[in-house]
C-alpha positions as CSV (number, residue, x, y, z in Angstrom):
1,X,-29.5,-24.9,-50.8
2,X,-29.1,-25.7,-54.4
3,X,-30.1,-23.2,-57.1
4,X,-32.8,-25.2,-58.5
5,X,-34.6,-25.7,-55.2
6,X,-34.1,-21.9,-54.5
7,X,-35.9,-21.1,-58.0
8,X,-38.5,-23.9,-57.5
9,X,-39.3,-22.6,-53.9
10,X,-39.9,-19.2,-55.3
11,X,-42.0,-20.5,-58.0
12,X,-44.0,-22.4,-55.7
13,X,-44.3,-19.5,-53.1
14,X,-45.5,-17.3,-56.1
15,X,-48.0,-20.0,-57.2
16,X,-49.7,-20.5,-53.7
17,X,-49.8,-16.6,-53.4
18,X,-51.7,-16.5,-56.8
19,X,-54.0,-19.4,-55.7
20,X,-54.8,-17.5,-52.4
21,X,-55.2,-14.3,-54.2
22,X,-57.7,-15.9,-56.6
23,X,-59.5,-17.5,-54.0
24,X,-59.8,-14.1,-52.2
25,X,-60.7,-12.4,-55.4
26,X,-63.3,-15.1,-56.1
27,X,-64.8,-14.8,-52.4
28,X,-65.1,-11.1,-52.9
29,X,-66.9,-11.2,-56.1
30,X,-69.3,-13.7,-55.1
31,X,-70.2,-11.3,-52.0
32,X,-70.1,-8.4,-54.1
33,X,-73.4,-9.8,-55.9
34,X,-75.2,-9.2,-52.5
35,X,-74.4,-5.4,-53.2
36,X,-75.6,-2.8,-55.4
37,X,-74.3,-2.7,-58.9
38,X,-72.1,0.5,-58.6
39,X,-70.1,-0.8,-55.3
40,X,-69.7,-4.3,-57.0
41,X,-68.0,-2.6,-60.0
42,X,-65.8,-0.6,-57.7
43,X,-64.8,-3.7,-56.0
44,X,-64.0,-5.4,-59.2
45,X,-62.0,-2.6,-60.5
46,X,-59.9,-2.4,-57.1
47,X,-59.4,-6.0,-57.2
48,X,-57.8,-5.9,-60.7
49,X,-55.7,-3.0,-59.9
50,X,-54.6,-4.6,-56.6
51,X,-54.0,-7.8,-58.5
52,X,-51.9,-6.2,-61.1
53,X,-49.9,-4.5,-58.6
54,X,-49.2,-7.4,-56.4
55,X,-48.1,-9.4,-59.5
56,X,-45.9,-6.6,-60.8
57,X,-44.3,-6.6,-57.4
58,X,-44.0,-10.3,-57.5
59,X,-42.2,-10.4,-60.8
60,X,-39.8,-7.5,-59.6
61,X,-38.9,-9.5,-56.7
62,X,-38.4,-13.0,-58.5
63,X,-36.4,-10.8,-61.3
64,X,-34.0,-9.3,-58.8
65,X,-33.6,-12.9,-57.1
66,X,-32.7,-14.7,-60.4
67,X,-30.6,-11.8,-61.4
68,X,-28.6,-12.3,-58.0
69,X,-28.4,-16.0,-58.2
70,X,-27.9,-16.5,-62.0
71,X,-27.2,-13.5,-63.9
72,X,-24.4,-11.9,-61.7
73,X,-22.2,-15.4,-61.6
74,X,-22.6,-15.8,-65.3
75,X,-21.4,-12.1,-65.9
76,X,-18.6,-12.6,-63.5
77,X,-17.4,-15.6,-65.8
78,X,-18.2,-13.7,-68.9
79,X,-15.9,-10.8,-68.1
80,X,-13.2,-13.0,-66.5
81,X,-13.1,-15.1,-69.7
82,X,-12.8,-11.9,-72.0
83,X,-10.0,-10.7,-69.8
84,X,-8.3,-13.9,-69.8
85,X,-8.7,-14.4,-73.7
86,X,-7.3,-11.0,-74.2
87,X,-4.0,-12.2,-72.3
88,X,-4.7,-11.0,-68.7
89,X,-3.4,-13.8,-66.9
90,X,-2.8,-11.9,-63.8
91,X,-6.5,-11.3,-63.1
92,X,-7.6,-12.5,-59.6
93,X,-10.0,-15.5,-58.9
94,X,-13.8,-14.7,-59.0
95,X,-14.9,-14.4,-55.5
96,X,-17.5,-17.2,-54.9
97,X,-20.1,-17.4,-52.2
98,X,-22.7,-20.0,-51.8
99,X,-22.8,-23.7,-52.3
100,X,-25.2,-23.9,-55.4
101,X,-24.7,-24.9,-58.8
102,X,-23.5,-21.4,-59.7
103,X,-20.9,-21.7,-56.9
104,X,-19.7,-25.0,-58.2
105,X,-19.2,-23.4,-61.7
106,X,-17.3,-20.3,-60.5
107,X,-15.1,-22.9,-58.5
108,X,-14.3,-24.9,-61.5
109,X,-13.6,-21.9,-63.7
110,X,-11.1,-20.5,-61.1
111,X,-9.3,-24.0,-61.2
112,X,-9.5,-23.9,-65.1
113,X,-7.8,-20.3,-65.2
114,X,-5.2,-21.5,-62.6
115,X,-4.1,-24.5,-64.6
116,X,-4.0,-22.7,-67.6
117,X,-1.9,-19.9,-66.0
118,X,0.5,-22.9,-64.8
119,X,0.8,-24.2,-68.2
120,X,1.5,-21.0,-69.8
121,X,4.3,-20.4,-67.0
122,X,5.8,-23.9,-67.7
123,X,5.7,-23.3,-71.5
124,X,7.5,-20.0,-71.1
125,X,9.9,-21.5,-68.7
126,X,10.8,-24.2,-71.3
127,X,10.9,-21.8,-74.1
128,X,13.6,-19.8,-72.2
129,X,15.5,-22.9,-71.5
130,X,15.3,-23.9,-75.1
131,X,16.5,-20.4,-76.3
132,X,19.4,-20.3,-73.7
133,X,20.9,-23.6,-74.8
134,X,23.6,-23.3,-77.7
C-alpha cells in the first residue's frame, strides 16, 4: 500500500472518529438538558476531559505511525548520505521494507550509492594504471 494511501486512511479514520465523538457528545448534551443542572455540568466536564484524552491518544498514535513511515527512512538516508559524503564508501545498503514511496526512495538511494562506489573504483583503477605507465 502506498504511503499517501496510508496517511489518507489514518486521517479519514481520525476524522470519522471525531464525527462519531461529536455526535455522541451532542446526543449526551441534549439528554443532559433533561437532568438537573449539577449532573449536567458534571457530564459536560467529563465529556470535555474524555474528548481531550481521546484526541491526545489519537495524536500520539498518528505521530508514532508517521514517524515510522516517514521520519525513520528519511533519517536513514540522511545518516547514509553523511557517511558517504565523509568518504565512507564501504557502508552497507540501507535495509528496505515495504513497497511505498519511501521504499522506492531507499532503493534509488542504494542504487545511486552503488553506482558512485563503482565510479570511484574505476577512477582509482584508471589512476593506478596511469601512474604505472612510464
